[in-house]
N, CA, C and O atoms as CSV, one atom per row, in Angstrom:
chain,resi,resn,atom,element,x,y,z
A,1,MET,N,N,87.110,259.121,151.230
A,1,MET,CA,C,87.335,260.312,150.417
A,1,MET,C,C,87.985,261.387,151.291
A,1,MET,O,O,87.631,261.554,152.458
A,2,THR,N,N,88.916,262.090,150.720
A,2,THR,CA,C,89.673,263.101,151.451
A,2,THR,C,C,88.991,264.465,151.400
A,2,THR,O,O,88.094,264.692,150.588
A,3,THR,N,N,89.424,265.362,152.270
A,3,THR,CA,C,88.918,266.726,152.245
A,3,THR,C,C,89.964,267.699,151.710
A,3,THR,O,O,89.724,268.906,151.687
A,4,GLU,N,N,91.114,267.196,151.283
A,4,GLU,CA,C,92.140,268.044,150.662
A,4,GLU,C,C,91.632,268.466,149.287
A,4,GLU,O,O,91.436,267.607,148.427
A,5,PRO,N,N,91.409,269.781,149.047
A,5,PRO,CA,C,90.720,270.217,147.832
A,5,PRO,C,C,91.462,269.981,146.523
A,5,PRO,O,O,90.859,270.106,145.457
A,6,PHE,N,N,92.739,269.648,146.565
A,6,PHE,CA,C,93.453,269.487,145.316
A,6,PHE,C,C,93.739,268.034,144.974
A,6,PHE,O,O,94.347,267.756,143.940
A,7,LEU,N,N,93.319,267.111,145.810
A,7,LEU,CA,C,93.503,265.702,145.532
A,7,LEU,C,C,92.373,265.205,144.643
A,7,LEU,O,O,91.256,265.719,144.692
A,8,ALA,N,N,92.673,264.211,143.842
A,8,ALA,CA,C,91.724,263.734,142.838
A,8,ALA,C,C,90.419,263.218,143.424
A,8,ALA,O,O,89.382,263.320,142.768
A,9,ASP,N,N,90.432,262.671,144.630
A,9,ASP,CA,C,89.207,262.109,145.182
A,9,ASP,C,C,88.530,263.022,146.206
A,9,ASP,O,O,87.717,262.553,147.003
A,10,CYS,N,N,88.849,264.299,146.197
A,10,CYS,CA,C,88.252,265.239,147.142
A,10,CYS,C,C,86.879,265.690,146.655
A,10,CYS,O,O,86.702,265.989,145.474
A,11,ARG,N,N,85.926,265.738,147.550
A,11,ARG,CA,C,84.568,266.155,147.182
A,11,ARG,C,C,84.503,267.616,146.746
A,11,ARG,O,O,83.654,267.984,145.934
A,12,ALA,N,N,85.390,268.443,147.276
A,12,ALA,CA,C,85.394,269.851,146.864
A,12,ALA,C,C,85.672,269.986,145.374
A,12,ALA,O,O,85.227,270.948,144.748
A,13,ARG,N,N,86.398,269.042,144.800
A,13,ARG,CA,C,86.679,269.108,143.367
A,13,ARG,C,C,85.418,268.959,142.534
A,13,ARG,O,O,85.377,269.418,141.392
A,14,LEU,N,N,84.389,268.328,143.083
A,14,LEU,CA,C,83.115,268.272,142.358
A,14,LEU,C,C,82.613,269.683,142.070
A,14,LEU,O,O,82.174,269.981,140.959
A,15,ALA,N,N,82.679,270.544,143.078
A,15,ALA,CA,C,82.231,271.930,142.903
A,15,ALA,C,C,83.138,272.668,141.931
A,15,ALA,O,O,82.660,273.410,141.074
A,16,PHE,N,N,84.443,272.467,142.061
A,16,PHE,CA,C,85.376,273.131,141.148
A,16,PHE,C,C,85.145,272.674,139.709
A,16,PHE,O,O,85.158,273.484,138.782
A,17,ASP,N,N,84.933,271.367,139.532
A,17,ASP,CA,C,84.663,270.840,138.187
A,17,ASP,C,C,83.366,271.413,137.628
A,17,ASP,O,O,83.292,271.766,136.451
A,18,LEU,N,N,82.353,271.503,138.468
A,18,LEU,CA,C,81.066,272.043,138.038
A,18,LEU,C,C,81.221,273.470,137.541
A,18,LEU,O,O,80.680,273.828,136.494
A,19,LEU,N,N,81.953,274.284,138.283
A,19,LEU,CA,C,82.101,275.694,137.934
A,19,LEU,C,C,83.116,275.938,136.822
A,19,LEU,O,O,83.166,277.034,136.264
A,20,SER,N,N,83.917,274.942,136.494
A,20,SER,CA,C,84.939,275.140,135.464
A,20,SER,C,C,84.345,275.191,134.063
A,20,SER,O,O,84.985,275.702,133.145
A,21,ASN,N,N,83.148,274.677,133.883
A,21,ASN,CA,C,82.499,274.749,132.574
A,21,ASN,C,C,81.574,275.957,132.542
A,21,ASN,O,O,80.731,276.132,133.422
A,22,THR,N,N,81.740,276.777,131.529
A,22,THR,CA,C,80.981,278.017,131.407
A,22,THR,C,C,79.476,277.810,131.496
A,22,THR,O,O,78.780,278.600,132.134
A,23,TRP,N,N,78.973,276.772,130.872
A,23,TRP,CA,C,77.527,276.639,130.720
A,23,TRP,C,C,76.836,275.862,131.829
A,23,TRP,O,O,75.617,275.966,131.960
A,24,ASN,N,N,77.553,275.092,132.626
A,24,ASN,CA,C,76.894,274.282,133.657
A,24,ASN,C,C,76.033,275.121,134.596
A,24,ASN,O,O,74.839,274.861,134.744
A,25,ALA,N,N,76.626,276.111,135.219
A,25,ALA,CA,C,75.888,276.936,136.178
A,25,ALA,C,C,74.777,277.727,135.494
A,25,ALA,O,O,73.712,277.932,136.077
A,26,VAL,N,N,75.017,278.166,134.276
A,26,VAL,CA,C,74.015,278.938,133.535
A,26,VAL,C,C,72.786,278.071,133.272
A,26,VAL,O,O,71.658,278.525,133.466
A,27,VAL,N,N,72.990,276.845,132.838
A,27,VAL,CA,C,71.869,275.944,132.567
A,27,VAL,C,C,71.132,275.601,133.860
A,27,VAL,O,O,69.902,275.587,133.885
A,28,LEU,N,N,71.864,275.328,134.919
A,28,LEU,CA,C,71.218,275.026,136.198
A,28,LEU,C,C,70.344,276.193,136.669
A,28,LEU,O,O,69.215,275.990,137.115
A,29,ARG,N,N,70.866,277.391,136.568
A,29,ARG,CA,C,70.076,278.565,136.994
A,29,ARG,C,C,68.879,278.798,136.074
A,29,ARG,O,O,67.824,279.234,136.535
A,30,ALA,N,N,69.030,278.515,134.784
A,30,ALA,CA,C,67.919,278.709,133.851
A,30,ALA,C,C,66.773,277.740,134.134
A,30,ALA,O,O,65.620,278.036,133.817
A,31,LEU,N,N,67.075,276.602,134.721
A,31,LEU,CA,C,66.045,275.603,135.018
A,31,LEU,C,C,65.390,275.809,136.386
A,31,LEU,O,O,64.556,275.000,136.793
A,32,ARG,N,N,65.746,276.853,137.084
A,32,ARG,CA,C,65.267,277.051,138.453
A,32,ARG,C,C,63.745,277.210,138.545
A,32,ARG,O,O,63.156,276.825,139.555
A,33,GLU,N,N,63.103,277.764,137.524
A,33,GLU,CA,C,61.661,278.018,137.595
A,33,GLU,C,C,60.819,276.805,137.226
A,33,GLU,O,O,59.602,276.818,137.413
A,34,GLY,N,N,61.447,275.763,136.709
A,34,GLY,CA,C,60.688,274.570,136.349
A,34,GLY,C,C,61.145,273.993,135.029
A,34,GLY,O,O,62.101,274.475,134.423
A,35,PRO,N,N,60.441,272.936,134.580
A,35,PRO,CA,C,60.856,272.223,133.377
A,35,PRO,C,C,60.809,273.112,132.134
A,35,PRO,O,O,59.941,273.971,131.984
A,36,LEU,N,N,61.777,272.869,131.253
A,36,LEU,CA,C,61.840,273.594,129.988
A,36,LEU,C,C,62.231,272.655,128.862
A,36,LEU,O,O,62.994,271.707,129.051
A,37,ARG,N,N,61.694,272.940,127.696
A,37,ARG,CA,C,62.124,272.238,126.495
A,37,ARG,C,C,63.427,272.865,126.027
A,37,ARG,O,O,63.723,274.006,126.383
A,38,PRO,N,N,64.214,272.140,125.232
A,38,PRO,CA,C,65.501,272.682,124.783
A,38,PRO,C,C,65.402,274.054,124.111
A,38,PRO,O,O,66.230,274.927,124.373
A,39,ARG,N,N,64.417,274.252,123.261
A,39,ARG,CA,C,64.272,275.552,122.586
A,39,ARG,C,C,63.975,276.662,123.590
A,39,ARG,O,O,64.513,277.763,123.474
A,40,GLU,N,N,63.127,276.381,124.568
A,40,GLU,CA,C,62.822,277.367,125.610
A,40,GLU,C,C,64.068,277.675,126.443
A,40,GLU,O,O,64.322,278.822,126.812
A,41,LEU,N,N,64.823,276.641,126.723
A,41,LEU,CA,C,66.048,276.800,127.500
A,41,LEU,C,C,67.053,277.663,126.750
A,41,LEU,O,O,67.666,278.552,127.343
A,42,ARG,N,N,67.231,277.416,125.459
A,42,ARG,CA,C,68.135,278.241,124.638
A,42,ARG,C,C,67.665,279.682,124.610
A,42,ARG,O,O,68.479,280.603,124.682
A,43,GLY,N,N,66.355,279.888,124.504
A,43,GLY,CA,C,65.820,281.245,124.495
A,43,GLY,C,C,66.043,281.963,125.815
A,43,GLY,O,O,66.313,283.164,125.831
A,44,ARG,N,N,65.934,281.253,126.899
A,44,ARG,CA,C,66.128,281.854,128.214
A,44,ARG,C,C,67.602,282.195,128.440
A,44,ARG,O,O,67.920,283.212,129.056
A,45,ILE,N,N,68.496,281.347,127.943
A,45,ILE,CA,C,69.930,281.546,128.166
A,45,ILE,C,C,70.501,282.563,127.188
A,45,ILE,O,O,71.151,283.521,127.606
A,46,GLY,N,N,70.271,282.372,125.912
A,46,GLY,CA,C,70.854,283.238,124.894
A,46,GLY,C,C,72.339,282.962,124.710
A,46,GLY,O,O,73.065,282.775,125.686
A,47,GLY,N,N,72.790,282.936,123.467
A,47,GLY,CA,C,74.205,282.785,123.174
A,47,GLY,C,C,74.736,281.367,123.261
A,47,GLY,O,O,75.946,281.167,123.160
A,48,ILE,N,N,73.885,280.388,123.444
A,48,ILE,CA,C,74.325,278.995,123.511
A,48,ILE,C,C,73.799,278.260,122.284
A,48,ILE,O,O,72.620,278.358,121.945
A,49,SER,N,N,74.677,277.534,121.631
A,49,SER,CA,C,74.272,276.793,120.437
A,49,SER,C,C,73.516,275.532,120.841
A,49,SER,O,O,73.672,275.050,121.962
A,50,PRO,N,N,72.699,274.996,119.936
A,50,PRO,CA,C,71.997,273.743,120.252
A,50,PRO,C,C,72.963,272.625,120.639
A,50,PRO,O,O,72.690,271.852,121.557
A,51,LYS,N,N,74.090,272.544,119.934
A,51,LYS,CA,C,75.073,271.494,120.217
A,51,LYS,C,C,75.643,271.630,121.623
A,51,LYS,O,O,75.728,270.644,122.355
A,52,VAL,N,N,76.031,272.833,122.004
A,52,VAL,CA,C,76.619,273.058,123.329
A,52,VAL,C,C,75.574,272.822,124.414
A,52,VAL,O,O,75.895,272.269,125.466
A,53,LEU,N,N,74.338,273.230,124.178
A,53,LEU,CA,C,73.282,272.980,125.154
A,53,LEU,C,C,73.091,271.484,125.354
A,53,LEU,O,O,72.995,271.018,126.489
A,54,THR,N,N,73.037,270.733,124.270
A,54,THR,CA,C,72.886,269.277,124.357
A,54,THR,C,C,74.033,268.655,125.131
A,54,THR,O,O,73.811,267.805,125.994
A,55,GLU,N,N,75.253,269.068,124.834
A,55,GLU,CA,C,76.427,268.543,125.544
A,55,GLU,C,C,76.353,268.871,127.042
A,55,GLU,O,O,76.675,268.034,127.885
A,56,THR,N,N,75.932,270.080,127.355
A,56,THR,CA,C,75.853,270.504,128.756
A,56,THR,C,C,74.783,269.712,129.498
A,56,THR,O,O,75.014,269.251,130.615
A,57,LEU,N,N,73.613,269.552,128.883
A,57,LEU,CA,C,72.547,268.786,129.520
A,57,LEU,C,C,72.972,267.341,129.742
A,57,LEU,O,O,72.686,266.765,130.791
A,58,ARG,N,N,73.648,266.757,128.771
A,58,ARG,CA,C,74.138,265.380,128.935
A,58,ARG,C,C,75.142,265.298,130.077
A,58,ARG,O,O,75.110,264.362,130.875
A,59,ARG,N,N,76.025,266.272,130.149
A,59,ARG,CA,C,77.042,266.282,131.201
A,59,ARG,C,C,76.383,266.400,132.579
A,59,ARG,O,O,76.808,265.734,133.524
A,60,LEU,N,N,75.357,267.234,132.701
A,60,LEU,CA,C,74.687,267.430,133.988
A,60,LEU,C,C,73.820,266.232,134.380
A,60,LEU,O,O,73.490,266.057,135.553
A,61,ARG,N,N,73.460,265.426,133.415
A,61,ARG,CA,C,72.688,264.213,133.698
A,61,ARG,C,C,73.584,263.025,134.024
A,61,ARG,O,O,73.178,262.124,134.759
A,62,ARG,N,N,74.801,263.016,133.480
A,62,ARG,CA,C,75.691,261.862,133.614
A,62,ARG,C,C,77.008,262.243,134.248
A,62,ARG,O,O,77.179,263.328,134.805
A,63,LEU,N,N,77.923,261.315,134.140
A,63,LEU,CA,C,79.297,261.473,134.594
A,63,LEU,C,C,79.357,261.864,136.061
A,63,LEU,O,O,78.599,261.337,136.875
A,64,ARG,N,N,80.242,262.775,136.402
A,64,ARG,CA,C,80.453,263.122,137.804
A,64,ARG,C,C,79.285,263.904,138.394
A,64,ARG,O,O,79.136,263.942,139.615
A,65,PHE,N,N,78.451,264.529,137.561
A,65,PHE,CA,C,77.349,265.355,138.064
A,65,PHE,C,C,76.018,264.628,137.952
A,65,PHE,O,O,74.964,265.261,137.889
A,66,ASN,N,N,76.063,263.328,137.928
A,66,ASN,CA,C,74.852,262.535,137.772
A,66,ASN,C,C,73.818,262.941,138.813
A,66,ASN,O,O,74.095,262.993,140.011
A,67,GLY,N,N,72.635,263.223,138.324
A,67,GLY,CA,C,71.559,263.516,139.238
A,67,GLY,C,C,71.187,264.972,139.409
A,67,GLY,O,O,70.300,265.268,140.209
A,68,LEU,N,N,71.817,265.904,138.697
A,68,LEU,CA,C,71.475,267.317,138.852
A,68,LEU,C,C,70.324,267.736,137.954
A,68,LEU,O,O,69.530,268.606,138.311
A,69,VAL,N,N,70.239,267.118,136.796
A,69,VAL,CA,C,69.192,267.431,135.820
A,69,VAL,C,C,68.585,266.117,135.357
A,69,VAL,O,O,69.288,265.126,135.160
A,70,GLU,N,N,67.265,266.124,135.187
A,70,GLU,CA,C,66.627,264.938,134.630
A,70,GLU,C,C,65.913,265.291,133.339
A,70,GLU,O,O,65.474,266.423,133.134
A,71,ARG,N,N,65.811,264.305,132.487
A,71,ARG,CA,C,65.192,264.445,131.173
A,71,ARG,C,C,63.885,263.669,131.186
A,71,ARG,O,O,63.839,262.513,131.607
A,72,GLN,N,N,62.827,264.313,130.722
A,72,GLN,CA,C,61.523,263.660,130.606
A,72,GLN,C,C,61.121,263.661,129.142
A,72,GLN,O,O,60.912,264.719,128.548
A,73,ALA,N,N,61.015,262.476,128.564
A,73,ALA,CA,C,60.572,262.343,127.176
A,73,ALA,C,C,59.107,261.925,127.179
A,73,ALA,O,O,58.707,261.026,127.919
A,74,TYR,N,N,58.319,262.581,126.351
A,74,TYR,CA,C,56.900,262.290,126.237
A,74,TYR,C,C,56.640,261.571,124.927
A,74,TYR,O,O,57.161,261.964,123.883
A,75,ALA,N,N,55.835,260.517,124.979
A,75,ALA,CA,C,55.500,259.733,123.785
A,75,ALA,C,C,54.384,260.441,123.034
A,75,ALA,O,O,53.216,260.064,123.127
A,76,GLU,N,N,54.758,261.463,122.297
A,76,GLU,CA,C,53.808,262.259,121.527
A,76,GLU,C,C,54.336,262.403,120.109
A,76,GLU,O,O,55.494,262.098,119.825
A,77,ALA,N,N,53.480,262.864,119.240
A,77,ALA,CA,C,53.909,263.191,117.885
A,77,ALA,C,C,53.592,264.663,117.663
A,77,ALA,O,O,52.420,265.038,117.706
A,78,PRO,N,N,54.574,265.501,117.431
A,78,PRO,CA,C,56.014,265.206,117.428
A,78,PRO,C,C,56.522,264.957,118.848
A,78,PRO,O,O,55.891,265.369,119.821
A,79,PRO,N,N,57.676,264.275,118.959
A,79,PRO,CA,C,58.227,263.983,120.284
A,79,PRO,C,C,58.512,265.260,121.064
A,79,PRO,O,O,58.876,266.291,120.497
A,80,ARG,N,N,58.340,265.163,122.356
A,80,ARG,CA,C,58.594,266.314,123.235
A,80,ARG,C,C,59.500,265.869,124.368
A,80,ARG,O,O,59.321,264.796,124.944
A,81,VAL,N,N,60.480,266.715,124.676
A,81,VAL,CA,C,61.430,266.447,125.758
A,81,VAL,C,C,61.508,267.690,126.630
A,81,VAL,O,O,61.538,268.814,126.128
A,82,GLU,N,N,61.541,267.477,127.942
A,82,GLU,CA,C,61.732,268.569,128.888
A,82,GLU,C,C,62.861,268.201,129.852
A,82,GLU,O,O,63.126,267.031,130.126
A,83,TYR,N,N,63.503,269.238,130.344
A,83,TYR,CA,C,64.553,269.070,131.346
A,83,TYR,C,C,64.154,269.831,132.587
A,83,TYR,O,O,63.552,270.902,132.513
A,84,ARG,N,N,64.504,269.255,133.747
A,84,ARG,CA,C,64.205,269.895,135.025
A,84,ARG,C,C,65.311,269.562,136.011
A,84,ARG,O,O,66.041,268.583,135.856
A,85,LEU,N,N,65.412,270.404,137.024
A,85,LEU,CA,C,66.357,270.135,138.102
A,85,LEU,C,C,65.820,269.011,138.978
A,85,LEU,O,O,64.618,268.922,139.229
A,86,THR,N,N,66.704,268.178,139.428
A,86,THR,CA,C,66.342,267.179,140.427
A,86,THR,C,C,66.410,267.861,141.802
A,86,THR,O,O,66.912,268.980,141.905
A,87,PRO,N,N,65.923,267.215,142.836
A,87,PRO,CA,C,66.089,267.794,144.179
A,87,PRO,C,C,67.566,268.074,144.501
A,87,PRO,O,O,67.883,269.086,145.126
A,88,LEU,N,N,68.458,267.187,144.078
A,88,LEU,CA,C,69.890,267.429,144.297
A,88,LEU,C,C,70.355,268.658,143.518
A,88,LEU,O,O,71.120,269.468,144.041
A,89,GLY,N,N,69.899,268.802,142.278
A,89,GLY,CA,C,70.254,269.968,141.477
A,89,GLY,C,C,69.769,271.266,142.108
A,89,GLY,O,O,70.445,272.291,142.024
A,90,ARG,N,N,68.599,271.223,142.739
A,90,ARG,CA,C,68.051,272.415,143.390
A,90,ARG,C,C,68.914,272.872,144.562
A,90,ARG,O,O,68.920,274.055,144.901
A,91,THR,N,N,69.645,271.940,145.185
A,91,THR,CA,C,70.499,272.321,146.305
A,91,THR,C,C,71.655,273.211,145.862
A,91,THR,O,O,72.287,273.858,146.697
A,92,LEU,N,N,71.940,273.254,144.575
A,92,LEU,CA,C,73.016,274.110,144.063
A,92,LEU,C,C,72.570,275.543,143.803
A,92,LEU,O,O,73.413,276.415,143.596
A,93,LEU,N,N,71.284,275.804,143.810
A,93,LEU,CA,C,70.808,277.146,143.466
A,93,LEU,C,C,71.285,278.208,144.459
A,93,LEU,O,O,71.688,279.294,144.041
A,94,THR,N,N,71.250,277.925,145.741
A,94,THR,CA,C,71.700,278.912,146.723
A,94,THR,C,C,73.186,279.228,146.562
A,94,THR,O,O,73.542,280.406,146.524
A,95,PRO,N,N,74.078,278.224,146.464
A,95,PRO,CA,C,75.485,278.562,146.216
A,95,PRO,C,C,75.690,279.313,144.897
A,95,PRO,O,O,76.522,280.217,144.827
A,96,LEU,N,N,74.945,278.951,143.860
A,96,LEU,CA,C,75.077,279.664,142.583
A,96,LEU,C,C,74.582,281.103,142.700
A,96,LEU,O,O,75.158,282.009,142.099
A,97,ASP,N,N,73.526,281.312,143.466
A,97,ASP,CA,C,73.052,282.678,143.703
A,97,ASP,C,C,74.103,283.502,144.438
A,97,ASP,O,O,74.281,284.686,144.153
A,98,THR,N,N,74.793,282.878,145.378
A,98,THR,CA,C,75.851,283.564,146.120
A,98,THR,C,C,76.987,283.971,145.184
A,98,THR,O,O,77.492,285.091,145.258
A,99,ILE,N,N,77.378,283.068,144.318
A,99,ILE,CA,C,78.432,283.388,143.342
A,99,ILE,C,C,77.958,284.478,142.387
A,99,ILE,O,O,78.725,285.372,142.028
A,100,GLY,N,N,76.699,284.404,141.977
A,100,GLY,CA,C,76.145,285.443,141.108
A,100,GLY,C,C,76.136,286.803,141.783
A,100,GLY,O,O,76.445,287.812,141.148
A,101,ALA,N,N,75.786,286.844,143.058
A,101,ALA,CA,C,75.794,288.108,143.807
A,101,ALA,C,C,77.211,288.664,143.907
A,101,ALA,O,O,77.418,289.872,143.792
A,102,TRP,N,N,78.193,287.772,144.121
A,102,TRP,CA,C,79.589,288.213,144.166
A,102,TRP,C,C,79.984,288.822,142.818
A,102,TRP,O,O,80.614,289.878,142.766
A,103,ALA,N,N,79.608,288.147,141.732
A,103,ALA,CA,C,79.953,288.637,140.392
A,103,ALA,C,C,79.286,289.984,140.120
A,103,ALA,O,O,79.898,290.865,139.515
A,104,PHE,N,N,78.046,290.151,140.556
A,104,PHE,CA,C,77.347,291.420,140.365
A,104,PHE,C,C,78.066,292.538,141.119
A,104,PHE,O,O,78.231,293.645,140.605
A,105,GLU,N,N,78.488,292.232,142.343
A,105,GLU,CA,C,79.149,293.238,143.172
A,105,GLU,C,C,80.563,293.565,142.682
A,105,GLU,O,O,80.987,294.718,142.755
A,106,HIS,N,N,81.286,292.576,142.192
A,106,HIS,CA,C,82.698,292.767,141.850
A,106,HIS,C,C,82.987,292.666,140.351
A,106,HIS,O,O,84.149,292.701,139.944
A,107,GLY,N,N,81.954,292.541,139.537
A,107,GLY,CA,C,82.147,292.359,138.100
A,107,GLY,C,C,82.940,293.469,137.438
A,107,GLY,O,O,83.798,293.197,136.598
A,108,ASP,N,N,82.666,294.727,137.802
A,108,ASP,CA,C,83.410,295.842,137.205
A,108,ASP,C,C,84.895,295.748,137.542
A,108,ASP,O,O,85.749,295.995,136.691
A,109,GLU,N,N,85.193,295.394,138.777
A,109,GLU,CA,C,86.593,295.262,139.189
A,109,GLU,C,C,87.299,294.157,138.407
A,109,GLU,O,O,88.442,294.322,137.980
A,110,VAL,N,N,86.616,293.038,138.224
A,110,VAL,CA,C,87.201,291.919,137.476
A,110,VAL,C,C,87.441,292.323,136.026
A,110,VAL,O,O,88.502,292.039,135.470
A,111,MET,N,N,86.463,292.983,135.412
A,111,MET,CA,C,86.624,293.398,134.012
A,111,MET,C,C,87.737,294.427,133.860
A,111,MET,O,O,88.470,294.403,132.871
A,112,GLU,N,N,87.869,295.328,134.823
A,112,GLU,CA,C,88.967,296.302,134.785
A,112,GLU,C,C,90.318,295.606,134.896
A,112,GLU,O,O,91.256,295.948,134.176
A,113,ALA,N,N,90.418,294.641,135.787
A,113,ALA,CA,C,91.662,293.874,135.949
A,113,ALA,C,C,91.990,293.109,134.669
A,113,ALA,O,O,93.150,293.032,134.263
A,114,GLN,N,N,90.966,292.546,134.039
A,114,GLN,CA,C,91.184,291.822,132.789
A,114,GLN,C,C,91.657,292.784,131.686
A,114,GLN,O,O,92.543,292.448,130.901
A,115,ALA,N,N,91.066,293.962,131.637
A,115,ALA,CA,C,91.484,294.954,130.624
A,115,ALA,C,C,92.925,295.378,130.859
A,115,ALA,O,O,93.686,295.537,129.905
A,116,ARG,N,N,93.308,295.565,132.117
A,116,ARG,CA,C,94.693,295.907,132.414
A,116,ARG,C,C,95.636,294.781,132.018
A,116,ARG,O,O,96.718,295.031,131.486
A,117,ALA,N,N,95.234,293.557,132.272
A,117,ALA,CA,C,96.076,292.402,131.949
A,117,ALA,C,C,96.270,292.280,130.444
A,117,ALA,O,O,97.354,291.921,129.985
A,118,VAL,N,N,95.229,292.575,129.674
A,118,VAL,CA,C,95.351,292.520,128.215
A,118,VAL,C,C,96.363,293.566,127.742
A,118,VAL,O,O,97.132,293.313,126.815
A,119,GLY,N,N,96.362,294.723,128.370
A,119,GLY,CA,C,97.319,295.779,128.016
A,119,GLY,C,C,98.744,295.416,128.416
A,119,GLY,O,O,99.695,295.962,127.856
A,120,ASP,N,N,98.910,294.502,129.376
A,120,ASP,CA,C,100.235,294.121,129.850
A,120,ASP,C,C,100.852,292.990,129.036
A,120,ASP,O,O,102.049,292.728,129.156
A,121,THR,N,N,100.064,292.325,128.220
A,121,THR,CA,C,100.613,291.179,127.482
A,121,THR,C,C,101.461,291.659,126.323
A,121,THR,O,O,101.141,292.653,125.672
A,122,PRO,N,N,102.569,290.930,126.067
A,122,PRO,CA,C,103.452,291.345,124.969
A,122,PRO,C,C,102.867,291.060,123.615
A,122,PRO,O,O,103.495,291.354,122.598
């Protein structure tokens, strides 16, 4: 595997792919305190539809991000499902906190730049 960040097989692209989806980092951070059921997770996040949450959880469990979130189904009536970070998923919390701190510090500047850009569009 190469270390060139723009080549298809570069490991850095895993991080870029992870951050390219709006909800991935949000769901990972919401699970930081421990296991949550889907309804609890939606309540903690806010603004995410059940469908999008399901898609995000599936994506974080499978595909290129396999191993960040695990699903625990309980054989109860009614059925109960919880999601939690795996040890690998927990390793992303510090980098996500760093990005969050950057956004907190520079968020006003970014929003101002975006507002200016909207005014510049024809």
